[in-house]
N, C-alpha and C positions, 0 to 999 in steps of 0.2 A: 305508401306502406305497405311490405310484403302480405300475403295471406298466413305464411308461415316463417317462423324461425327455426332453423335447426341449428343446434349447439353440438359441436364436434372437439371435445378434449381430445389433445394428442401429446403425448409423450413416448419420445424413441420409438414411435411408428412409421417411419419414414419409407421401407419397405411394402406397407400395405396401405399409406395417406392417399396415394394416385387412385389405386380400385374403389378406396370408400368414397372420395370425392365425386368419382366418375359416376357412382349409383347415386348421388346427389343430381348431379347435374344432368343425367339421363331420364329423370323422374319425368313422366308424361304432362303433370301439371308444371308449369314454370315460375308459376309466383311463390316464391319463397327467396329466402336469403340465407346463405350459410356461414355461420361465426364459427371459425376453427380457432382455439385457444392452445396455444403452444407452451407446456408447463416446462419450460427450460430444458428441451430437450439437448442432449449432446450429440445427435449423429445429423443428419441432415434435412430434418422434418420442415425447420423453418424455412428454409431454402425453397424446398417444394412448393411448401402452401404460399410462399410469398409467389411465386411465378403461378400458380394456379388464380391468386388475388389479383393478379397484373392482368390478365386474360380474360377473365370474368368480372362484371361491377358488381355481383350479386353476393363473392364471397369477402368477406371482413376476415382480418387476421390479427391477433392478439398476442403479444407475446410476456410470459412471466419471467422477469430477471433471476429468479430463484424459483425450485420447486415448490409448489405450494400444493399440490394432490388434485386429485379427479374433482371433487366435491368442489373447491374454491376455483378451477376452471370451468365446472357446469355454472357455477353460480355468477362468474364474471360475463360468461356467454349469455346468460338468462337476463342481465342487467343491460346489456347490450343491445338486448333482442326488441323488436319494433313491431314483429307479426303477432295478429290476431291469434293463432295458434303456435305453440312451444313443440318441437322434436327433438330426441335426441340419438345420435350415430355415434359410436366410439370409432377412433381411427382404424381400428383394424377388421372392422364390421362393414356389411356392404346391402343395401338396400335394394329392393326389386323395383322397377320401374313405375309401378303402378301405387305404388305404397303410400303417398301423400295424396292420389286422388282418391282413392278408396277409404282412407281415415277422414278424411275432411270430408268427405258425404257421408262417412257414418256419424261423425258428430253433428253435422248440420241438420240430419234426417232425426237424432235422439237428441231433441235439447234438452231433455232432462238428464242426459249425462255429459260429463265434463272430460272423461278421461279414456282415450281408446287404444289398447294393445292387441298385439295378433301373436300368431305361432310364429317361429322360424325355425330354418335348416342349420344344422353343424355343418361346417367346413372345415377344411383342415389348413397347415400351414399354408398349402399352394392351392387354396380354394377350392377345392374339390371336396363334394359332398360326401360326408361321411355314412349319409344312409339314415341318419338320427335325427330325429326334431325335438325342439326345446321343450314342447307338452310333454314328450316320452319320457324325458328326465325330472320335470318338474309339473306336471300334470294340475291343470285349473281345477278349482272347483265347482261342481255342477256346470253350469254354463258360462261362467268365467266372468260374467259381469253382476250388475246392482252395486250394492252396499258391501264392500270387500273387506273391512275394518277386521271384522272377527275373524274371516278366513287368514289373512295376513299376520295375525298375531302368533300364528303356529310355527310360519316358514311362507318366504317369499317363494312366488311363482311368476313375478311379473320380469321379464327380459326388460331391461332400459331401452335398449336402442330398437324397441319396437315402440314404444308410446309417443303418441300425439295426445296434447293436452292444450283446453284453453289457458289462454291467459289469465284467468280470475281464479286459477289454481294457484297460482304465485302471490296473487294479491292476497288472499284469502289465507293459505297456508305457509307463506317464505318460501325460503330457499333450502338447498342441503343444507344440512349438519357438518360442516368443516372438521368436527372432532372425530368424526366416526368416518373408519376407513374402511374399503374394499365392501360393505355391507351397507353402504349410505342411501342407494337407491331404495332398499328394502324400508329402512328407517322413513325415507321421504313419502313411500306409497303407503306406509300406516299413515302418516299424519295428513296427508291428503286424502285418505279414505275413511276419515272421519267426518268430511262434510261433503263430499262429490261422489258422486256413482261412477262407476265404471261400464264399459261395454268391451266385447271380446269379438275377435276372429280368429277363425281357425284356420284362415288361410294363410299358409307363410309367406309373408310378405318382407321377409329379411333375411341374413345369411349372417350366423353367428358363429365368429373364427374363433378356435380352440389352437393354441399352438404352444410353443416351450416356454414363451415369456408370458403366457395368460398369467393372471392373478390367483387362479384357480389351482395352477401347478407352482406358482413361487411364493404363496401365502398360505402355506398348510398349515402354519399356526395362526397366522393373522385374524384368519377366516373365524374358526371359533371364539376366540379371543372377544372379537368386536361383535360376532351375536350375542355372546354373556353380556355387552354392554348394552347393546339394544334390548334386550329381554330384562335387563335390571333396570334399564330407563322407562319400561314400560310399566315394570310392576310399581315403580314409584310414583309414576305420574298418574296413574288410572287406578287408585284403588277400588274403584267399583267393578273393577274387571272380574267375570262369574269365577266361580272356584273351578269348573270345568278348564278353562284356558289357563286361570295361575297355575293349575295341577300340569296341564301338558308344558308350559314356560320351566316350572322347576324341573321336570323329566328332561327335557332336552338340555337344559343347560347341565344338569349331571351328567348326561353324554358327552357334551364337550370338555366338561371339566376332567372327566377321563382319559378322554383322548388326549388331552396336553398334560398327561400323567398324574393330575390331582386327584387320585381315586380317592382319599380319604373326603375330601369336602364334596367329590361327585356323589357317595352315597350320602352323604347328609341331605343332597338335593332330592335324591330319589326320595329318601324318608318323607321329606317335605311334600312331595307330589304325591305320595301315598296319603298322606293325612289329608290333604285338599279332598284326592280322588274316591276317598271312602264314603265321602259324604254326600257324592252325586251320582245316581245311577247312569249317567251320560258318560264317566270318565272310568267307566269299568275297564276299557284296554289300558288306560294309561296305570291304572291301579294294576294292573296286572303286571305289566312291564316294568314298571320302580319295584316292586315287590321281587320280581325275578332277578333284576338287576343288585339288589341287596341281600335279601334271605337267600334266596337258591342257590347265589354263587359265592357266600360267604359261609363256610361251612361252619365257622366259628360261633357262628350265631344261630341257635335254635329257632324253629318255627313258633314258639310259644311266646319266643320274644316279641314278634311283631304289635300286640296290641300296645305294649308298653314304649316302643319305639315310636310307633305315631301319634299315642297321646305325648312323649317327649317332644316331637317335631311339632306339636300343635304351640306347643310353648313357646 
């Protein structure tokens, strides 16, 4: 049995696939298996991965007869995995040569932690560093380690392709939710973080590629829609979530709804955020932002209407 199973979903990434796979092959730790799941690519991805699998017995390929999405691809890879640890690398990203060795050692030396993740550098379509780091765009809270559930409630700061976790996480937390798109990793980390501790490395052990077909560019509406789905599910499933976090969630949902052109619905969520934030001193910043988004920008609503509006939002 391999020490580490690496899961690599692929959809029409033929031009990047070879480089991504070579990043795994070049690892200083050779005790791994790579499972590539082709999600019904229409380019020549399947030919490339099949050829790589013939050359290296540690590589296994799985092919979907129809496009099923990234979550299903990762889940199929995880079900086929045999390793003690599971890692993820998208087929357009690249690992540094010592990534597995460093992260396996981190988990072996910190038995109380089950998931490790790290920083990454941004690269462009041609593989050239942009000068930015993932942590610059999505800063980690504090040291980035420990019980991260409440930190993850507000936003995702964990880069999928930097994660290495123990198999126990899957046994206890299950698989990726196939009903959520583009932010499925965030929901999964929220689920895992309820019972498992994380450890973070500031060292950039991976390269995160941004290109014209990255989902961040192609799914401008898909991201806020699915973020709202995650937030709503979180609110429904966790009735004990403190007011501080519920206020933040309602505020961010309001921002996303406004970005989708649903301004009236967005304002209702701002009022809900204000109603929750006004009772918790820790939520003062959320209160100010929510009121600024409603009262100060809606000239037809007088400031004297704030108490009545907040009272109505509580109902």
